[in-house]
Kinemage of the C-alpha trace (Angstrom):
@kinemage 1
@onewidth
@group {chain A} dominant
@subgroup {mainchain}
@vectorlist {calphas} color= white
{ca met a 1} P 201.767 -66.831 -129.323
{ca asn a 2} L 204.934 -64.714 -129.145
{ca lys a 3} L 207.954 -65.312 -126.891
{ca glu a 4} L 206.887 -62.745 -124.272
{ca leu a 5} L 203.479 -64.374 -123.890
{ca arg a 6} L 204.995 -67.852 -123.640
{ca glu a 7} L 207.335 -66.674 -120.889
{ca leu a 8} L 204.421 -65.102 -119.022
{ca leu a 9} L 202.438 -68.306 -119.353
{ca asp a 10} L 205.359 -70.259 -117.888
{ca lys a 11} L 205.450 -67.828 -114.951
{ca ile a 12} L 201.700 -68.187 -114.430
{ca asn a 13} L 201.911 -71.978 -114.340
{ca ala a 14} L 204.876 -71.821 -111.962
{ca lys a 15} L 203.031 -69.405 -109.686
{ca lys a 16} L 199.952 -71.663 -109.642
{ca gln a 17} L 202.163 -74.551 -108.526
{ca glu a 18} L 203.718 -72.312 -105.866
{ca val a 19} L 200.269 -71.451 -104.467
{ca lys a 20} L 199.341 -75.136 -104.312
{ca asn a 21} L 202.606 -76.026 -102.579
{ca leu a 22} L 202.175 -73.272 -99.986
{ca val a 23} L 198.615 -74.385 -99.243
{ca ala a 24} L 199.832 -77.963 -98.852
{ca glu a 25} L 202.419 -76.713 -96.343
{ca asn a 26} L 199.696 -74.768 -94.511
{ca lys a 27} L 201.457 -71.458 -95.231
{ca leu a 28} L 198.182 -69.703 -95.933
{ca glu a 29} L 199.414 -66.128 -95.612
{ca asp a 30} L 202.233 -66.751 -98.084
{ca ala a 31} L 199.775 -68.578 -100.347
{ca ala a 32} L 197.460 -65.543 -100.342
{ca lys a 33} L 200.339 -63.245 -101.341
{ca ala a 34} L 201.357 -65.644 -104.086
{ca lys a 35} L 197.772 -65.711 -105.337
{ca asp a 36} L 197.741 -61.910 -105.590
{ca glu a 37} L 200.953 -62.115 -107.634
{ca leu a 38} L 199.261 -64.740 -109.803
{ca lys a 39} L 196.366 -62.331 -110.459
{ca asp a 40} L 198.809 -59.620 -111.555
{ca leu a 41} L 200.574 -62.040 -113.915
{ca gln a 42} L 197.240 -63.170 -115.344
{ca ala a 43} L 196.206 -59.548 -115.894
{ca gln a 44} L 199.464 -58.852 -117.749
{ca phe a 45} L 198.920 -61.929 -119.881
{ca asp a 46} L 195.344 -60.974 -120.751
{ca leu a 47} L 196.356 -57.451 -121.789
{ca leu a 48} L 199.267 -58.599 -123.946
{ca tyr a 49} L 197.190 -61.404 -125.451
{ca asp a 50} L 194.502 -58.909 -126.464
{ca leu a 51} L 197.150 -56.687 -128.035
{ca glu a 52} L 198.600 -59.614 -129.979
{ca lys a 53} L 195.128 -60.532 -131.251
{ca glu a 54} L 194.581 -56.964 -132.409
{ca glu a 55} L 197.964 -56.933 -134.167
{ca gln a 56} L 197.239 -60.283 -135.796
{ca gln a 57} L 193.875 -59.023 -136.971
{ca gly a 58} L 195.581 -55.970 -138.409
{ca met a 59} L 198.047 -58.174 -140.271
{ca glu a 60} L 195.216 -60.267 -141.657
{ca asn a 61} L 193.403 -57.124 -142.781
{ca asn a 62} L 196.578 -55.875 -144.451
{ca ala a 63} L 197.053 -59.192 -146.180
{ca ala a 64} L 193.467 -59.078 -147.383
{ca ser a 65} L 194.029 -55.569 -148.753
{ca gly a 66} L 197.089 -56.629 -150.725
{ca asn a 67} L 200.066 -56.358 -148.328
{ca gly a 68} L 200.317 -60.142 -148.091
{ca glu a 69} L 200.620 -60.328 -151.855
{ca lys a 70} L 203.297 -57.600 -151.711
{ca ala a 71} L 205.430 -59.677 -149.314
{ca lys a 72} L 205.115 -62.660 -151.650
{ca asn a 73} L 206.148 -60.486 -154.595
{ca ile a 74} L 209.251 -59.339 -152.706
{ca val a 75} L 210.330 -62.945 -152.077
{ca asn a 76} L 209.708 -63.866 -155.705
{ca ala a 77} L 211.679 -60.835 -156.888
{ca phe a 78} L 214.554 -61.744 -154.566
{ca val a 79} L 214.728 -65.276 -155.996
{ca asn a 80} L 214.410 -64.003 -159.561
{ca ile a 81} L 217.425 -61.740 -158.986
{ca ile a 82} L 219.424 -64.755 -157.735
{ca lys a 83} L 218.380 -66.739 -160.816
{ca ala a 84} L 219.354 -63.862 -163.093
{ca gly a 85} L 222.813 -63.852 -161.509
{ca phe a 86} L 223.157 -67.548 -162.321
{ca lys a 87} L 222.199 -66.974 -165.952
{ca lys a 88} L 224.542 -63.963 -166.212
{ca gln a 89} L 221.577 -61.781 -167.093
{ca gln a 90} L 220.482 -58.392 -165.892
{ca pro a 91} L 217.584 -58.745 -163.433
{ca lys a 92} L 214.225 -57.700 -164.809
{ca ala a 93} L 213.360 -54.088 -164.145
{ca glu a 94} L 210.084 -55.041 -162.446
{ca asp a 95} L 211.931 -57.382 -160.050
{ca met a 96} L 214.433 -54.672 -159.100
{ca glu a 97} L 211.609 -52.193 -158.622
{ca val a 98} L 209.735 -54.549 -156.276
{ca phe a 99} L 212.863 -55.528 -154.377
{ca asn a 100} L 214.173 -51.957 -153.993
{ca ser a 101} L 210.789 -50.766 -152.765
{ca met a 102} L 211.226 -52.508 -149.398
{ca lys a 103} L 214.901 -52.030 -148.584
{ca glu a 104} L 216.971 -49.055 -147.524
{ca gly a 105} L 219.880 -49.897 -149.822
{ca thr a 106} L 222.515 -52.462 -150.631
{ca glu a 107} L 225.659 -53.186 -148.662
{ca glu a 108} L 228.567 -50.818 -149.254
{ca asp a 109} L 230.558 -53.776 -150.607
{ca gly a 110} L 227.842 -54.823 -153.062
{ca gly a 111} L 225.462 -57.741 -153.109
{ca leu a 112} L 221.834 -58.188 -152.166
{ca thr a 113} L 220.361 -57.289 -148.828
{ca val a 114} L 218.048 -60.016 -147.557
{ca pro a 115} L 214.390 -58.901 -147.382
{ca lys a 116} L 213.325 -58.145 -143.811
{ca asp a 117} L 210.619 -60.810 -143.598
{ca ile a 118} L 213.059 -63.498 -144.758
{ca ser a 119} L 215.701 -62.230 -142.323
{ca thr a 120} L 213.203 -62.464 -139.467
{ca lys a 121} L 212.342 -66.068 -140.314
{ca ile a 122} L 216.035 -66.946 -140.462
{ca lys a 123} L 216.489 -65.455 -136.988
{ca glu a 124} L 213.564 -67.514 -135.643
{ca leu a 125} L 214.998 -70.733 -137.117
{ca arg a 126} L 218.435 -69.866 -135.734
{ca arg a 127} L 217.185 -69.677 -132.152
{ca ser a 128} L 216.436 -73.347 -131.587
{ca asp a 129} L 216.635 -75.023 -128.180
{ca asp a 130} L 220.369 -75.726 -128.481
{ca ala a 131} L 221.246 -72.175 -129.545
{ca leu a 132} L 223.487 -70.573 -126.915
{ca glu a 133} L 222.549 -67.167 -128.311
{ca asn a 134} L 219.327 -67.504 -126.302
{ca leu a 135} L 221.343 -67.465 -123.059
{ca val a 136} L 223.716 -64.522 -123.627
{ca asn a 137} L 222.981 -60.831 -123.942
{ca val a 138} L 222.474 -59.754 -127.564
{ca glu a 139} L 222.670 -56.055 -128.362
{ca thr a 140} L 221.788 -54.765 -131.801
{ca val a 141} L 224.244 -52.125 -133.002
{ca thr a 142} L 224.209 -49.819 -136.010
{ca thr a 143} L 227.924 -49.033 -136.156
{ca leu a 144} L 230.943 -51.175 -136.996
{ca ser a 145} L 232.705 -50.374 -133.729
{ca gly a 146} L 231.970 -48.764 -130.409
{ca ser a 147} L 232.202 -49.153 -126.664
{ca arg a 148} L 230.078 -49.492 -123.567
{ca val a 149} L 230.866 -48.253 -120.052
{ca ile a 150} L 229.867 -50.644 -117.284
{ca glu a 151} L 230.227 -50.533 -113.517
{ca lys a 152} L 232.902 -52.861 -112.192
{ca his a 153} L 231.758 -55.458 -109.707
{ca ala a 154} L 232.915 -54.506 -106.229
{ca asp a 155} L 232.148 -55.459 -102.641
{ca gln a 156} L 229.932 -52.856 -101.047
{ca thr a 157} L 230.830 -51.472 -97.616
{ca pro a 158} L 228.244 -49.814 -95.371
{ca phe a 159} L 228.236 -46.113 -94.502
{ca asp a 160} L 230.112 -45.114 -91.333
{ca asn a 161} L 228.375 -43.613 -88.307
{ca val a 162} L 228.372 -39.822 -88.325
{ca glu a 163} L 228.207 -38.067 -84.974
{ca glu a 164} L 226.239 -34.865 -84.524
{ca glu a 165} L 228.050 -31.906 -86.138
{ca ala a 166} L 230.885 -34.193 -87.243
{ca glu a 167} L 232.255 -34.161 -90.791
{ca phe a 168} L 231.039 -36.807 -93.206
{ca pro a 169} L 233.814 -39.187 -94.233
{ca asp a 170} L 234.699 -39.823 -97.874
{ca val a 171} L 233.343 -42.984 -99.447
{ca ala a 172} L 234.670 -44.981 -102.363
{ca thr a 173} L 233.142 -43.904 -105.654
{ca pro a 174} L 231.820 -46.416 -108.216
{ca gln a 175} L 234.476 -47.824 -110.528
{ca phe a 176} L 233.821 -48.207 -114.224
{ca glu a 177} L 235.475 -49.966 -117.121
{ca gln a 178} L 235.063 -49.717 -120.877
{ca ile a 179} L 234.046 -52.639 -123.070
{ca ser a 180} L 234.938 -52.084 -126.713
{ca tyr a 181} L 233.589 -53.989 -129.693
{ca lys a 182} L 234.558 -54.176 -133.347
{ca val a 183} L 232.173 -55.931 -135.688
{ca lys a 184} L 233.772 -58.753 -137.682
{ca lys a 185} L 232.560 -60.300 -140.917
{ca lys a 186} L 231.366 -63.905 -140.835
{ca gly a 187} L 230.105 -65.900 -143.760
{ca gly a 188} L 230.284 -68.829 -146.133
{ca ile a 189} L 229.334 -70.013 -149.595
{ca leu a 190} L 226.287 -72.140 -150.324
{ca lys a 191} L 226.815 -74.121 -153.539
{ca val a 192} L 223.524 -74.887 -155.245
{ca thr a 193} L 222.769 -76.769 -158.420
{ca arg a 194} L 221.165 -75.477 -161.587
{ca glu a 195} L 218.223 -77.764 -160.876
{ca leu a 196} L 217.559 -76.099 -157.506
{ca leu a 197} L 217.543 -72.661 -159.102
{ca gln a 198} L 215.002 -73.914 -161.624
{ca asp a 199} L 212.696 -74.835 -158.744
{ca thr a 200} L 209.921 -72.679 -157.298
{ca ala a 201} L 210.630 -69.521 -155.287
{ca glu a 202} L 209.091 -71.116 -152.168
{ca asn a 203} L 211.392 -74.154 -152.307
{ca ile a 204} L 214.504 -72.064 -152.951
{ca met a 205} L 213.770 -69.687 -150.077
{ca ala a 206} L 212.957 -72.563 -147.698
{ca tyr a 207} L 216.315 -74.136 -148.536
{ca leu a 208} L 218.186 -70.845 -148.138
{ca arg a 209} L 216.508 -70.038 -144.814
{ca lys a 210} L 217.401 -73.407 -143.286
{ca trp a 211} L 220.993 -73.317 -144.514
{ca ile a 212} L 221.645 -69.742 -143.388
{ca ala a 213} L 219.965 -70.322 -140.009
{ca lys a 214} L 221.983 -73.490 -139.388
{ca lys a 215} L 225.267 -71.789 -140.235
{ca ala a 216} L 224.413 -68.680 -138.211
{ca lys a 217} L 223.560 -70.788 -135.148
{ca ala a 218} L 226.765 -72.799 -135.498
{ca thr a 219} L 228.763 -69.563 -135.799
{ca arg a 220} L 227.271 -68.044 -132.671
{ca asn a 221} L 227.577 -71.265 -130.687
{ca ala a 222} L 231.260 -71.544 -131.594
{ca leu a 223} L 231.932 -67.911 -130.645
{ca ile a 224} L 230.149 -68.286 -127.302
{ca val a 225} L 231.917 -71.549 -126.426
{ca ala a 226} L 235.282 -69.970 -127.291
{ca lys a 227} L 234.484 -66.991 -125.066
{ca ile a 228} L 233.392 -69.279 -122.200
{ca asn a 229} L 236.660 -71.186 -122.472
{ca glu a 230} L 238.589 -67.913 -122.522
{ca ile a 231} L 236.826 -66.603 -119.411
{ca thr a 232} L 237.231 -69.806 -117.390
{ca ala a 233} L 240.724 -70.843 -118.530
{ca gly a 234} L 242.795 -71.848 -115.504
{ca lys a 235} L 239.862 -71.335 -113.130
{ca glu a 236} L 237.975 -74.605 -113.685
{ca val a 237} L 236.405 -76.132 -110.571
{ca ala a 238} L 236.699 -79.909 -110.138
{ca val a 239} L 233.482 -81.606 -109.034
{ca thr a 240} L 232.893 -85.187 -107.972
{ca gly a 241} L 229.305 -85.114 -106.750
{ca ile a 242} L 226.255 -83.196 -105.570
{ca asp a 243} L 227.918 -81.276 -102.748
{ca asp a 244} L 230.585 -79.838 -105.049
{ca leu a 245} L 227.866 -78.565 -107.370
{ca lys a 246} L 225.987 -77.006 -104.452
{ca asp a 247} L 229.171 -75.223 -103.363
{ca ile a 248} L 229.278 -73.460 -106.729
{ca phe a 249} L 225.773 -72.037 -106.478
{ca asn a 250} L 225.789 -71.441 -102.707
{ca val a 251} L 229.281 -70.020 -102.246
{ca lys a 252} L 231.365 -69.484 -105.389
{ca leu a 253} L 228.798 -67.502 -107.401
{ca asp a 254} L 227.637 -64.121 -106.130
{ca pro a 255} L 224.085 -64.460 -104.719
{ca ala a 256} L 222.808 -61.876 -107.193
{ca ile a 257} L 224.164 -63.999 -110.051
{ca ala a 258} L 223.086 -67.343 -108.562
{ca val a 259} L 219.434 -66.231 -108.532
{ca gly a 260} L 219.292 -66.109 -112.331
{ca ser a 261} L 221.747 -68.906 -112.979
{ca lys a 262} L 221.426 -71.612 -115.586
{ca val a 263} L 223.505 -74.655 -116.480
{ca val a 264} L 225.058 -75.380 -119.881
{ca thr a 265} L 226.676 -78.735 -120.506
{ca asn a 266} L 227.317 -81.216 -123.275
{ca gln a 267} L 225.930 -84.709 -123.804
{ca ser a 268} L 228.576 -86.309 -121.588
{ca gly a 269} L 228.070 -83.814 -118.766
{ca phe a 270} L 224.295 -84.127 -118.965
{ca asn a 271} L 224.528 -87.912 -118.840
{ca trp a 272} L 226.607 -87.705 -115.649
{ca leu a 273} L 224.251 -85.197 -114.030
{ca asp a 274} L 221.222 -87.251 -115.052
{ca lys a 275} L 222.507 -90.237 -113.076
{ca leu a 276} L 223.265 -88.373 -109.834
{ca lys a 277} L 221.003 -89.181 -106.871
{ca asp a 278} L 220.537 -87.481 -103.520
{ca ser a 279} L 220.657 -89.179 -100.114
{ca asp a 280} L 217.041 -90.321 -100.550
{ca gly a 281} L 217.865 -92.054 -103.831
{ca lys a 282} L 216.084 -89.425 -105.953
{ca tyr a 283} L 217.619 -88.148 -109.165
{ca ile a 284} L 218.754 -84.525 -108.814
{ca leu a 285} L 217.579 -83.645 -112.326
{ca gln a 286} L 213.842 -83.179 -112.509
{ca pro a 287} L 211.546 -81.891 -115.283
{ca asp a 288} L 210.310 -78.335 -114.915
{ca pro a 289} L 206.615 -78.610 -113.884
{ca thr a 290} L 205.817 -75.642 -116.163
{ca lys a 291} L 207.776 -76.927 -119.174
{ca ala a 292} L 207.957 -80.691 -119.628
{ca thr a 293} L 210.972 -80.675 -121.959
{ca gln a 294} L 213.063 -78.522 -119.618
{ca met a 295} L 215.185 -80.214 -116.944
{ca leu a 296} L 216.147 -78.465 -113.707
{ca leu a 297} L 219.169 -78.996 -111.475
{ca phe a 298} L 218.150 -79.002 -107.784
{ca gly a 299} L 214.688 -77.896 -108.941
{ca lys a 300} L 216.027 -74.378 -109.651
{ca tyr a 301} L 218.533 -74.144 -112.454
{ca pro a 302} L 217.437 -74.795 -116.071
{ca ile a 303} L 219.794 -76.984 -118.104
{ca thr a 304} L 220.763 -76.498 -121.738
{ca lys a 305} L 222.328 -79.553 -123.372
{ca ile a 306} L 224.413 -79.198 -126.516
{ca ser a 307} L 226.471 -81.585 -128.574
{ca asp a 308} L 229.858 -82.927 -127.454
{ca lys a 309} L 231.084 -81.723 -130.856
{ca val a 310} L 230.192 -78.121 -129.993
{ca leu a 311} L 231.151 -78.054 -126.298
{ca lys a 312} L 234.068 -80.462 -126.253
{ca asn a 313} L 235.287 -82.514 -123.307
{ca gly a 314} L 238.648 -81.633 -121.816
{ca gly a 315} L 241.278 -84.038 -120.529
{ca thr a 316} L 242.198 -87.124 -122.509
{ca glu a 317} L 240.306 -90.007 -124.090
{ca glu a 318} L 241.111 -92.201 -121.066
{ca thr a 319} L 240.112 -89.562 -118.483
{ca pro a 320} L 237.820 -87.012 -120.183
{ca lys a 321} L 236.664 -83.929 -118.283
{ca tyr a 322} L 232.987 -83.125 -118.733
{ca pro a 323} L 232.295 -79.346 -118.813
{ca ile a 324} L 229.393 -77.981 -116.761
{ca ile a 325} L 228.967 -74.205 -117.086
{ca cys a 326} L 227.161 -72.652 -114.119
{ca gly a 327} L 226.016 -69.054 -113.797
{ca asp a 328} L 224.397 -66.308 -115.826
{ca leu a 329} L 225.720 -66.126 -119.382
{ca ala a 330} L 223.636 -63.016 -120.065
{ca glu a 331} L 225.678 -61.160 -117.450
{ca ala a 332} L 228.975 -62.644 -118.594
{ca ile a 333} L 228.843 -62.238 -122.377
{ca thr a 334} L 227.379 -59.787 -124.887
{ca ile a 335} L 227.044 -60.269 -128.640
{ca phe a 336} L 227.101 -56.989 -130.553
{ca asp a 337} L 225.016 -57.865 -133.588
{ca arg a 338} L 225.106 -55.646 -136.672
{ca glu a 339} L 222.119 -57.644 -137.985
{ca thr a 340} L 223.091 -56.971 -141.596
{ca leu a 341} L 222.722 -60.017 -143.798
{ca ser a 342} L 223.813 -59.876 -147.432
{ca ile a 343} L 224.102 -62.260 -150.361
{ca glu a 344} L 226.324 -62.285 -153.441
{ca ile a 345} L 226.058 -64.634 -156.407
{ca ser a 346} L 228.669 -66.165 -158.737
{ca thr a 347} L 228.786 -68.976 -161.287
{ca glu a 348} L 232.530 -68.732 -161.925
{ca ala a 349} L 234.215 -68.868 -158.515
{ca gly a 350} L 236.386 -71.964 -158.085
{ca glu a 351} L 235.044 -75.005 -159.941
{ca leu a 352} L 231.416 -73.926 -159.922
{ca trp a 353} L 231.093 -73.502 -163.693
{ca ser a 354} L 232.403 -76.990 -164.523
{ca lys a 355} L 230.002 -78.539 -161.987
{ca asp a 356} L 226.944 -76.605 -163.163
{ca gln a 357} L 226.627 -74.905 -159.785
{ca thr a 358} L 225.996 -71.425 -158.474
{ca gly a 359} L 227.782 -70.050 -155.412
{ca ile a 360} L 225.634 -67.981 -153.080
{ca lys a 361} L 227.894 -66.155 -150.632
{ca val a 362} L 226.213 -65.225 -147.343
{ca arg a 363} L 227.759 -62.784 -144.885
{ca glu a 364} L 226.753 -61.265 -141.580
{ca arg a 365} L 228.633 -59.178 -139.035
{ca leu a 366} L 228.919 -59.294 -135.264
{ca asp a 367} L 231.336 -59.258 -132.338
{ca ile a 368} L 231.379 -60.929 -128.925
{ca gln a 369} L 232.869 -59.548 -125.730
{ca thr a 370} L 233.229 -60.450 -122.058
{ca val a 371} L 231.288 -58.166 -119.714
{ca asp a 372} L 231.445 -59.884 -116.302
{ca pro a 373} L 233.896 -62.820 -116.083
{ca glu a 374} L 232.748 -63.605 -112.535
{ca ala a 375} L 229.209 -64.379 -113.684
{ca ile a 376} L 230.053 -67.929 -114.806
{ca ile a 377} L 232.052 -70.848 -113.425
{ca lys a 378} L 233.122 -73.916 -115.348
{ca ala a 379} L 232.822 -77.113 -113.319
{ca glu a 380} L 234.550 -80.237 -114.590
{ca phe a 381} L 233.860 -83.853 -113.715
{ca thr a 382} L 236.778 -86.134 -114.570
{ca lys a 383} L 235.684 -89.623 -115.586
{ca gly a 384} L 237.884 -92.472 -114.408
{ca glu a 385} L 239.423 -90.724 -111.416
């Protein structure tokens, strides 16, 4: 089941619970409306599910007719080219022919372009539950630099009254600002042993996929955390309890942003939130009824917990400040992703030759920019005060 279907299923389960709650509260008219919405969601799900089944059947038919074997050949050719680089040999002509048959060309700076099916699997591995990339806006770009024009957030004033035959007054026009991006190169070197490169193509690719995905996730997480800190620097909101948190969502965030808000915190911040109780002695964090592993703040705002090593505490060791990011990161931050992954191979860089290793250099390119700095607020709880 793809991501879109899973999201629809979550909505269906949530809507079912809403209908039950409304019936329990004897709000039958509202329950009937909610049930109609449930029918529409179910119809969407059924249609998309049928489409996915048809696509899956088509893939199976293609695989049966030889396309599945072609994909396997591409992976094997890709690994054989890496092995040839290690042995300082020219890749076999048949491997180059297979590999070149599925790609549009190599990078302008040389190297191998990662086959599309492998790149897709790396992207799937990269987007684990603690990947902040899932929460921001990601825009695929095809150029190294560019810009986007967005409307500046502004308070809206109503139209004035206009008397009969009177002139219409001027109104303020929308204000725009330009967001520019410039793709930057990110990458690292994976040092692998001769023994690994003598292993099977499946094992080598599994190892490469996991390593690249882990590094790519860490890169994006670090960029997003740095951008969050940049946006909120000097504007942190001190919180000491439940009411301070409610003030953020009820007053400090724009209502349009608060509706789609989420919470991002680290292990320390989550631990503090997880121990907070309301006036009835109930914990304010509760599991999402539609997704057991997802916790909600005040029953509304999904929480993403990441490591203290990634989202660091502020303050000092004696009085650390736990960060709690509230708002809509998708409105606040955009990643401009070139989505071009490349690999280069060397056996002579640094001390690789003396250690019987091969260096596999992986690079990708992206940029990250602030779009709406008012879409997030960083709350901080100071321990020990």
